[in-house]
C-alpha positions in Angstrom: 0.2 -0.1 -0.4 1.6 3.1 -1.0 0.6 6.7 -0.4 1.8 10.0 -2.5 -0.1 12.7 -0.5 -1.0 14.1 2.6 -4.7 12.8 2.5 -3.7 9.1 1.5 -1.9 8.6 4.9 -4.6 10.3 7.0 -6.8 8.1 5.0 -4.8 5.3 6.3 -5.0 6.0 9.7 -8.5 6.4 9.8 -9.0 3.2 8.4 -6.8 1.5 10.9 -8.0 3.7 13.9 -11.6 2.5 12.6 -10.3 -1.3 12.6 -10.7 -1.8 8.7 -7.3 -2.2 8.4 -4.7 -4.8 10.4 -1.2 -4.4 11.1 1.3 -6.9 12.3 1.5 -6.7 16.4 5.5 -6.7 16.2 7.3 -5.3 19.2 9.7 -1.9 18.2 13.3 -1.0 20.0 14.2 2.7 18.7 17.4 3.4 19.9 19.2 7.3 19.6 22.6 7.9 19.6 25.5 10.0 18.1 24.0 13.2 19.8 25.7 16.1 18.0 25.1 20.1 19.4 26.7 22.9 17.4 25.9 26.4 18.6 25.1 29.1 15.8 24.0 32.3 17.6 21.4 32.1 19.7 20.3 28.6 18.1 21.4 25.3 18.8 21.7 22.8 16.0 21.0 19.5 17.4 21.7 16.2 15.3 21.1 12.6 16.2 21.1 9.0 14.9 18.0 6.9 14.9 17.9 3.4 13.9 14.7 1.1 14.6 14.7 -2.6 15.2 11.8 -4.9 14.7 11.0 -8.2 16.4 8.0 -10.2 14.7 5.4 -12.5 16.8 8.1 -15.5 16.2 10.8 -13.7 18.0 12.7 -12.7 14.6 14.6 -9.2 14.9 15.7 -6.9 12.1 16.6 -3.5 11.4 13.8 -1.8 10.4 14.6 1.7 9.7 17.9 4.0 9.6 17.5 7.8 10.3 18.2 11.0 12.0 16.8 13.8 13.7 17.7 17.5 13.0 16.4 20.0 15.4 17.0 24.1 15.7 16.4 25.0 19.4 15.9 28.5 20.6 18.3 29.6 23.6 16.9 33.1 25.0 19.1 32.4 28.4 16.0 31.6 30.5 14.4 28.7 28.6 15.0 26.6 25.7 12.3 26.4 22.6 12.2 24.0 19.6 12.3 26.1 16.6 12.5 23.0 13.6 12.3 19.8 14.2 12.9 17.2 11.2 13.3 13.2 11.0 14.9 12.2 7.9 14.5 8.8 6.8 17.4 7.3 5.2 15.8 3.9 4.6 14.3 3.3 1.3 12.9 -0.5 2.6 10.4 0.4 5.4 6.9 -1.3 5.4 4.5 0.6 3.1 1.8 0.1 6.1 2.6 3.9 6.7 -0.5 3.8 9.5 1.5 1.9 11.7 3.6 4.7 13.9 7.1 4.2 14.6 
């Protein structure tokens, strides 16, 4: 099942919530690492690697997804606030059942 527009993703999520679509009951392990923080004026630029491993009902584990976080955090001296956050997926073999959250 592929989705080429935001509306198609919303449709898949709605169908999953209504029970029309079913999904595998896999267990997911998310690991964040290789954190890098750089200061650019009043902004903190933060990058981190993300890997997601999947274990199916039979206990077989596999690498599911490789990605990275790119975050800009404003630092005004009193508090921190996220200004921009993106997850850049580097994997091309992700299951196309996009309604299942990672």
